[in-house]
C-alpha positions in Angstrom: 29.9 78.2 268.9 32.1 75.5 270.3 33.8 75.8 273.7 37.3 74.6 274.4 39.0 73.5 277.5 41.6 75.9 278.7 44.4 73.4 279.1 44.4 71.6 275.6 41.9 73.7 273.5 39.9 70.6 272.7 36.2 70.6 272.0 34.2 69.8 275.2 31.7 67.0 274.9 28.4 66.7 276.8 30.0 64.5 279.4 32.7 67.1 280.0 30.1 69.7 280.7 28.2 67.5 283.0 31.3 66.7 285.0 32.4 70.4 285.2 29.1 72.2 285.9 26.5 69.5 286.4 24.5 70.8 283.4 24.7 71.0 279.7 24.9 74.3 277.8 24.3 74.7 274.1 26.8 76.5 271.9 26.4 80.3 272.3 24.2 80.1 275.4 26.9 81.8 277.6 27.3 84.6 275.0 23.5 85.1 274.7 23.1 85.3 278.4 25.8 87.9 278.8 24.3 90.0 276.0 20.9 89.8 277.6 22.3 90.9 280.9 24.0 93.9 279.3 20.8 95.0 277.6 19.0 94.8 280.9 21.6 96.9 282.6 21.5 99.4 279.8 17.8 99.9 280.1 17.9 100.2 283.9 20.9 102.6 283.9 22.9 100.4 286.1 25.7 100.1 283.6 26.5 103.8 283.7 26.6 103.6 287.5 28.9 100.7 287.3 31.1 102.4 284.8 31.6 105.5 287.0 32.0 103.5 290.1 34.9 101.6 288.6 33.2 98.3 288.2 34.1 96.3 285.1 31.3 96.2 282.6 30.8 95.3 279.0 33.4 97.2 277.1 31.3 97.2 273.9 28.4 98.9 275.6 30.4 101.7 277.2 30.1 105.2 275.6 33.4 106.9 275.2 33.8 110.2 277.1 34.9 111.9 273.9 35.0 110.9 270.2 38.8 111.1 270.2 39.0 108.2 272.7 37.4 105.8 270.3 39.0 105.2 266.9 35.6 104.4 265.4 34.7 108.1 265.5 37.8 109.2 263.7 36.9 111.1 260.5 38.8 111.2 257.3 42.3 112.2 257.7 43.4 115.6 256.4 46.1 116.0 253.9 49.3 117.4 255.4 51.1 120.0 253.5 54.8 119.2 252.8 57.1 121.0 255.2 59.5 123.5 253.9 63.2 122.9 254.4 64.4 124.0 257.8 66.6 126.7 256.3 63.6 128.3 254.5 61.2 128.2 257.5 60.5 131.5 259.2 61.7 131.7 262.7 58.9 131.0 265.2 60.3 133.6 267.6 58.8 137.1 267.1 61.2 139.9 267.1 60.5 142.2 270.0 59.9 145.8 269.2 62.6 148.2 270.4 61.8 149.8 273.7 63.1 153.1 272.4 62.5 153.1 268.7 64.2 155.9 266.7 61.7 158.6 265.9 61.3 160.2 262.5 63.0 163.4 261.9 60.7 166.3 262.9 60.9 169.9 263.8 62.0 170.5 267.4 59.1 172.3 269.1 61.6 173.9 271.5 63.9 175.2 268.7 63.7 179.0 269.1 62.9 181.2 266.1 65.6 183.0 264.3 64.5 186.5 265.6 64.1 185.3 269.2 66.4 186.7 272.0 66.4 184.7 275.2 68.3 185.5 278.4 68.7 188.8 280.2 72.2 189.6 279.0 71.5 189.2 275.2 68.4 191.3 275.6 70.2 194.1 277.5 73.0 194.3 274.9 70.5 194.3 272.0 68.6 197.3 273.6 71.8 199.1 274.4 73.1 198.8 270.8 69.8 200.1 269.4 68.7 196.9 267.7 65.1 197.0 266.4 62.9 194.9 268.7 59.3 194.1 268.0 58.2 193.4 271.6 59.5 192.2 275.0 57.7 189.4 276.9 58.2 189.4 280.7 56.9 186.8 283.1 54.4 188.0 285.7 55.7 188.3 289.2 58.2 190.3 291.2 61.0 191.6 289.0 64.5 191.4 290.3 67.1 194.2 289.9 68.3 193.0 286.5 64.9 192.4 285.1 63.6 195.8 286.3 66.6 197.5 284.7 65.9 195.8 281.3 62.2 196.7 281.4 63.1 200.3 282.1 65.5 200.4 279.2 62.8 198.9 276.9 60.2 201.5 277.8 62.8 204.3 277.3 63.5 202.9 273.8 59.7 202.7 273.1 59.7 198.9 272.9 56.3 197.3 273.7 56.5 195.4 277.0 53.9 192.6 277.7 53.4 190.9 281.0 52.5 187.2 280.3 52.3 184.0 282.3 55.5 182.0 282.7 53.9 179.0 280.9 53.6 181.0 277.7 57.4 181.6 277.8 57.9 177.9 278.4 56.0 177.1 275.3 58.3 179.2 273.2 61.7 178.1 274.6 63.0 176.5 277.8 65.8 178.8 278.7 64.2 182.2 279.0 65.2 183.5 282.5 61.8 185.2 282.8 61.8 187.3 279.6 62.0 187.0 275.8 62.5 189.6 273.1 61.5 189.3 269.4 63.9 191.2 267.2 63.0 192.6 263.8 64.0 190.6 260.7 65.0 193.8 259.0 65.9 197.3 260.2 63.3 200.0 260.3 63.6 203.4 258.6 62.3 206.8 259.6 59.5 208.7 257.9 62.0 211.4 257.0 64.0 208.8 255.0 60.9 208.2 252.9 60.2 211.9 252.2 63.9 212.4 251.4 63.7 209.5 248.9 60.7 211.1 247.2 62.4 214.4 247.0 65.6 212.8 245.6 63.6 211.2 242.8 61.7 214.5 242.2 58.3 212.7 242.8 55.4 213.6 245.0 55.4 211.5 248.2 53.5 208.2 247.9 53.1 206.5 251.3 51.1 203.5 252.6 49.9 203.7 256.2 48.6 200.5 257.9 46.3 200.9 260.9 45.9 197.7 263.0 47.1 195.1 260.5 48.1 192.1 262.6 48.5 189.4 260.0 52.1 189.0 258.8 50.9 187.6 255.5 48.9 190.7 254.8 51.8 192.9 255.7 54.2 191.0 253.4 51.7 191.1 250.5 51.1 194.9 251.0 54.9 195.5 251.0 55.3 193.6 247.8 52.5 195.5 246.0 53.9 198.8 247.3 57.2 198.0 245.7 55.5 197.2 242.4 53.6 200.6 242.2 56.7 202.6 243.2 55.6 203.7 246.7 58.2 205.4 248.8 57.5 203.6 252.1 55.1 201.7 254.4 54.3 203.1 257.8 53.1 200.8 260.6 52.2 201.6 264.3 54.3 200.3 267.1 51.4 198.8 269.1 48.5 196.5 268.1 50.1 195.8 264.7 52.5 193.3 263.2 56.1 194.2 262.4 58.8 192.8 260.3 58.6 189.3 261.5 60.2 186.4 259.5 56.8 185.4 258.2 56.1 188.9 256.9 59.5 189.1 255.3 59.0 185.8 253.6 55.5 186.8 252.3 57.0 189.9 250.8 59.0 187.7 248.4 62.1 189.8 248.5 60.3 193.2 248.1 61.5 194.2 251.6 65.0 194.7 250.1 63.8 197.7 248.1 61.0 199.0 250.3 61.4 201.2 253.4 59.3 200.3 256.4 58.9 202.8 259.3 57.4 202.0 262.7 56.0 204.9 264.7 54.9 205.3 268.3 52.0 207.6 267.7 50.2 207.1 264.4 47.9 210.2 264.7 50.8 212.5 265.4 52.7 211.1 262.4 49.7 211.8 260.2 49.5 215.3 261.5 53.1 215.9 260.6 52.5 214.5 257.1 49.6 216.9 256.6 51.8 219.8 257.6 54.3 218.7 254.9 51.5 218.9 252.3 50.6 215.2 252.1 46.9 214.4 251.6 45.4 211.5 253.6 43.1 209.0 251.9 41.5 206.5 254.3 39.7 203.4 253.1 36.2 203.4 254.5 33.0 201.5 253.5 30.9 204.7 253.7 33.4 206.7 251.6 33.2 207.8 248.0 33.7 205.5 245.1 37.5 205.2 244.5 36.9 205.4 240.7 35.6 209.0 241.1 38.4 210.2 243.4 41.5 212.1 242.3 44.7 210.5 243.6 47.1 212.9 241.9 49.6 214.7 244.1 51.3 213.8 247.3 49.2 211.2 249.2 49.2 208.6 251.9 46.8 205.7 251.6 45.5 204.5 255.0 44.4 200.8 255.2 42.7 199.5 258.2 42.2 196.0 259.6 39.6 193.6 258.2 36.3 194.0 260.0 37.4 196.9 262.2 38.7 199.2 259.5 40.5 202.4 260.2 40.3 203.6 263.8 38.0 206.5 264.6 40.7 209.2 265.4 42.6 208.4 262.2 39.4 208.4 260.2 38.4 211.8 261.5 41.8 213.2 260.7 41.7 212.1 257.1 41.1 214.4 254.1 39.3 211.9 252.0 37.3 208.7 252.5 37.3 206.2 249.7 35.4 202.9 249.3 35.5 199.9 247.0 32.0 199.1 245.6 30.9 195.5 246.1 28.0 193.8 244.4 28.0 190.3 245.9 27.0 189.2 249.3 30.4 189.5 250.9 30.7 192.5 253.2 34.5 193.2 253.0 37.7 192.5 251.2 41.0 191.1 252.4 43.2 194.0 253.6 46.0 193.2 251.2 43.5 193.0 248.2 41.9 196.3 249.1 45.2 197.9 249.5 46.4 196.6 246.1 43.3 198.0 244.3 43.7 201.4 245.8 47.5 201.5 245.2 47.0 200.8 241.6 44.3 203.4 241.3 46.8 205.9 242.7 49.5 204.6 240.5 47.3 205.2 237.4 46.5 208.7 238.5 50.2 209.6 239.0 51.3 208.7 235.4 
């Protein structure tokens, strides 16, 4: 490898070397010497120390701190997809969700039912005008003069009064003023109206008595079946039983328009009066006689009890007949509306 002078880039002769350094160097000796020194430094680890201490070293022997700093480590370049026009690009900014997003339409949990009376003045006026009220809910605690007066009026009108926690009233509606009343969806009749209807049609009385039925669906289904068999009325007790609520009226499928429903304070006393009027009492009981062998002709009142509990003891003891529905499967009882429907059609067949 030839060496040149810095000032004129001419090839140096032997004489030039001797004048400059006092010795002669062959071509490539300086390069080989620097390479040998770099190899020695690499083996001894001195080069790394020099590199981190800031001393200049052999740039070809230095290791890059990361592959990206040396172009020799660059891999094959990836193909870049063509960019969409600016007008077609989606906006990089995300739309922030609304802090108060509009909610879907739903039923208001605080919307009061149609037959609910809230507030002391509406309840007082309803009782004073003789409106049929299922029950009166009063918040527990000391009653003021107005609330005490309304409770006294309700008891005098034989309206069931229940003392409940104020939280229960809050669950039904917000503005209750400490008391709520549930009015009947339809007006009630008297038992005398039913007997007069049978006498007008020149038919023996055919009545349905419900003892402890609390499900409005069962009540509505029984009213519907009673209308189909030509019964003259349905009798329900005032306490521990469901009345003509909107659910019961809906379940009757319009039969409530043609069927009289009476609500009595004392069921046993009402049954005694029916017996004095010549009406025979048939109570549904699991230990009774097979209904297929019972004579249902003549004036009668079918007594249907609640599922599981059945007819109450006092009513059962006061009955003239006990009838049962034979069951062959492993189920122990029937639905109240189903049992009532079977017995009503058995009586309907005997009255033809």
